N, C-alpha and C positions, 0 to 999 in steps of 0.2 A: 601564519596559522595554517596548519594542515587541515584537509577536508575530513569531516566525520564520515563514517561508513554506516549506511543503513542496510541491514541484512533482513531479507524476507526468506524464511524457510517454509516452503509449502508442504503441508502434511496431508491434506485431503483435496481431491479434485474430481469433479465430474463435468458434464456439459453445461451445468448451470452455475456452480459456485466452486471457489477455491478458498480453502482455509489454511491458516498457518500462523507463524509467529513473526514478530518484527522486533529487531534489536538495533539500537543506535549505539555505535562504538566511537570512542574518542581516538586520537592518534596513538595512544598506548594500548589500544584494543580493550580498553576498560568500558564496560557497559554503562551508558548514561540513561537509558530508557529501554523498557521492554513492554510489549503488549501482544495481543492477538491481532491477526490480519484477516481481511475479507476482500475477495475479488470476484469477478465473474469467472465462470468456468472456462476451460480451454475450447475454443471454437476456431482454430486455425488462424489466430491473430486477426480475425475480422473486426473491423471498426464497430464500436458500440456494443458488441455481443461477446467479446472474448477478453480474457486477461492478456497481458502482454507476455511475450516469451521469456523464459528464464534467461538470465544473462547479467551483464554488468552495464550500468547506465550512469550518465551524469544526471544529477538532480539540481534544479535551480529554484531559489526562493524568489518568486515574482508575483506581480499583481495579476489576479484573474478578474476580468470584467464580468464573466458569467457569475462568479461567486461573490464579487464585490469585496474582495479582500486578498491579502497576500497568502499564497499557498506554495507548496513544494511541487514543482512540475518535473516529470520524468522526460528527459530529452533523448533524441536520437533513437526512438523506437521505430524500427522499419515499418513504413506504411501507416504510421499512426502519429497523432498529435493531441495535445491537450490532455494527456494522461497525468493525473494529479493524485496527491494524497489529500483526501477530504473526508469529512464525517459522513457516515451512512450506516444504517443498521441492517439493511437487507442487500443481498447480492444484486437484485434488479435495480437498485438505485445507483449502480456503478456502471460506467460505460468504458471500461478499460482502466479505470482508476483503482486506487487502493484505499480502503477504509481501515481504521484501527479501532479496537475496543478492549474492554476489560474482561468480559466473560462471553462464552458461547451459550446461547439460549434461543430456543425456538419461540420467538416473540409472537409471531403471527400464525403459529400452528400449521405451517405448510410442510413440515417434515425436514426443514433445513435449519441448521444452527445459524442464527443471526448473531451480530455482535451488540453487546450492551454498552452504554455509557460512551458512545463514540465521540460526542462533542467534547466531553471532559478529557478523554484519552488524546484527542487531537491537540488540545491545549497543552497537555504534558509533552507530546511529541515536539510541538513548536518550541516549548521552553527548553527542551534538551538540545535543540539545534540553534538556540538564540545566539546571535553574534556571527552566524555563518550565512553566506549567500549561496554556497555550493556544497554538495555532498556527493558521495559515490553510493549508488544503489547496487547491491548484489542480490539477485533472486535465484534461489536454489530450490530444487524439488527432488523427490524420490524418482527412481527410474520409471515408475508408472505415472508420473506426473510430468506435465509439459516442462 
């Protein structure tokens, strides 16, 4: 069974937050899942305060002791570890991880678009990847984005 591809297309970014889209593709390049994505902003790949650099990564489904459940972890990020896909509504709940949601909405009135329905969206993400233990993550962004 070939590995699915997770694509993140970054559309907006500043020093606090990065927003984009996430699509899971099967081996025939057919979309199995699509959502919005949320990450920390670009801060030179610094641990806990920056999104990870654009690029191609291995992603592994493994148990997280911190979250007490199986999550998809992004591997081989230079200078980083424990970068995962997990539910979060706000950029500041992420420490180099990626959250997924259904809508952008300024939930806490701080001027930033948060993601809604993150828990439900993450369940759909896991369902789309069910039966797999590895995937390929491709993160792309515009020239003005890391």
